[in-house]
C-alpha positions as CSV (number, residue, x, y, z in Angstrom):
1,M,0.2,0.4,0.1
2,P,1.6,3.3,-0.7
3,R,2.1,5.8,1.3
4,G,2.6,9.8,1.8
5,G,4.8,11.8,3.2
6,K,8.0,13.0,2.0
7,R,11.1,10.2,0.6
8,P,14.2,9.8,-1.1
9,G,13.0,10.1,-5.0
10,A,9.4,11.1,-4.8
11,G,7.5,13.5,-6.0
12,R,8.2,15.5,-9.1
13,P,12.9,16.3,-9.7
14,L,13.2,19.6,-9.2
15,D,13.7,22.6,-11.6
16,W,10.8,20.3,-14.4
17,L,8.2,22.4,-14.1
18,K,10.9,25.7,-15.2
19,E,12.5,23.7,-17.6
20,H,9.5,22.3,-19.3
21,T,7.9,25.7,-19.0
22,R,11.2,26.9,-20.8
23,E,11.1,25.0,-23.9
24,I,8.0,25.4,-24.4
25,I,8.8,28.9,-24.6
26,R,11.9,28.4,-26.9
27,K,10.1,25.3,-29.1
28,D,6.9,28.4,-30.0
29,K,8.8,31.2,-29.4
30,L,6.5,33.0,-26.8
31,V,8.2,35.7,-26.3
32,E,8.6,36.9,-29.8
33,R,4.9,36.2,-30.7
34,L,4.3,38.6,-27.9
35,A,6.7,40.8,-28.8
36,K,4.4,40.6,-32.3
37,I,1.6,41.8,-30.1
38,A,3.4,44.3,-27.8
39,S,4.2,46.1,-31.6
40,G,0.9,46.1,-33.1
41,Q,2.1,43.7,-36.4
42,N,0.6,41.5,-37.6
43,I,-0.9,38.5,-35.8
44,D,-1.3,35.3,-37.7
45,Q,-5.2,34.3,-36.1
46,P,-6.6,31.6,-38.1
47,L,-10.0,31.6,-39.4
48,T,-12.8,28.7,-38.8
49,N,-12.3,27.4,-42.4
50,G,-8.5,26.6,-41.6
51,E,-7.5,29.7,-43.5
52,I,-4.2,32.3,-42.0
53,V,-4.6,36.1,-42.4
54,P,-2.7,38.1,-41.5
55,F,-5.0,41.2,-38.5
56,P,-3.7,43.5,-36.6
57,A,-3.3,43.6,-32.5
58,P,-5.7,44.8,-31.0
59,V,-4.6,47.2,-28.5
60,A,-6.2,45.3,-25.0
61,E,-4.4,42.4,-26.9
62,Q,-0.9,44.6,-26.7
63,R,-1.3,46.3,-22.8
64,K,-1.3,42.8,-22.0
65,A,1.9,41.2,-24.1
66,I,3.4,44.7,-23.0
67,L,3.4,43.6,-19.4
68,D,3.9,40.5,-20.2
69,L,7.1,41.3,-21.7
70,L,7.6,43.8,-18.2
71,E,7.4,41.6,-16.0
72,R,9.4,38.9,-17.5
73,G,11.8,40.7,-17.6
74,Y,11.7,43.0,-14.6
75,G,9.5,40.7,-12.6
76,K,6.5,42.0,-11.4
77,P,6.3,44.7,-9.3
78,E,5.6,44.8,-5.5
79,Q,2.9,45.0,-4.2
80,M,2.0,48.1,-0.9
81,V,-0.9,46.9,1.4
82,D,-1.5,49.5,3.6
83,M,-3.9,48.4,7.0
84,V,-4.5,49.0,10.3
85,L,-5.1,45.6,13.0
86,T,-7.7,47.4,15.6
87,D,-8.2,45.0,18.4
88,A,-11.8,44.9,19.2
89,G,-11.9,43.8,22.9
90,E,-13.6,40.9,24.2
91,R,-15.1,37.7,20.8
92,P,-18.3,37.1,21.2
93,T,-19.2,33.3,22.0
94,A,-20.7,30.8,20.8
95,D,-24.0,30.9,23.1
96,E,-24.0,35.1,22.6
97,L,-23.2,34.5,18.8
98,L,-26.8,32.6,18.6
99,E,-28.6,35.4,19.7
100,M,-27.6,37.9,18.2
101,R,-28.9,35.3,14.6
102,A,-31.4,34.9,16.4
103,R,-32.9,38.6,16.8
104,L,-30.9,39.6,13.0
105,M,-33.1,37.2,11.5
106,A,-35.9,37.6,14.2
107,D,-36.4,41.0,12.6
108,R,-35.6,40.1,8.9
109,A,-39.2,38.2,9.5
110,R,-40.8,41.1,10.4
111,T,-39.7,44.0,8.5
112,E,-40.7,40.6,5.5
113,M,-44.6,40.7,7.1
114,D,-44.7,44.6,7.6
115,R,-43.2,44.5,3.8
116,D,-46.5,41.6,3.3
117,E,-49.2,44.0,4.6
């Protein structure tokens, strides 16, 4: 019976994903295609009948290609997170939460009854 956990030789080899991604990028010339899209050059688009026709890249695709190339070359920019943590004091007990929920549901039921009248 197979067992889980860390074992020597188990799992995906190190850098497996990185190597396969590099192979796909080289083989399909993805960076060159992104550069063509980013510069607004015509890109080959297959039609439903199988014919390949050059079309200009839409502006939204140009913008996305530019961002992808920048992230590939320079990495993603750091994101600043600004938040304020406050201590709300004591937390309600389970019984208090149930009581609050019951009051809320009763208030909603009363409001719906008032609307129906």
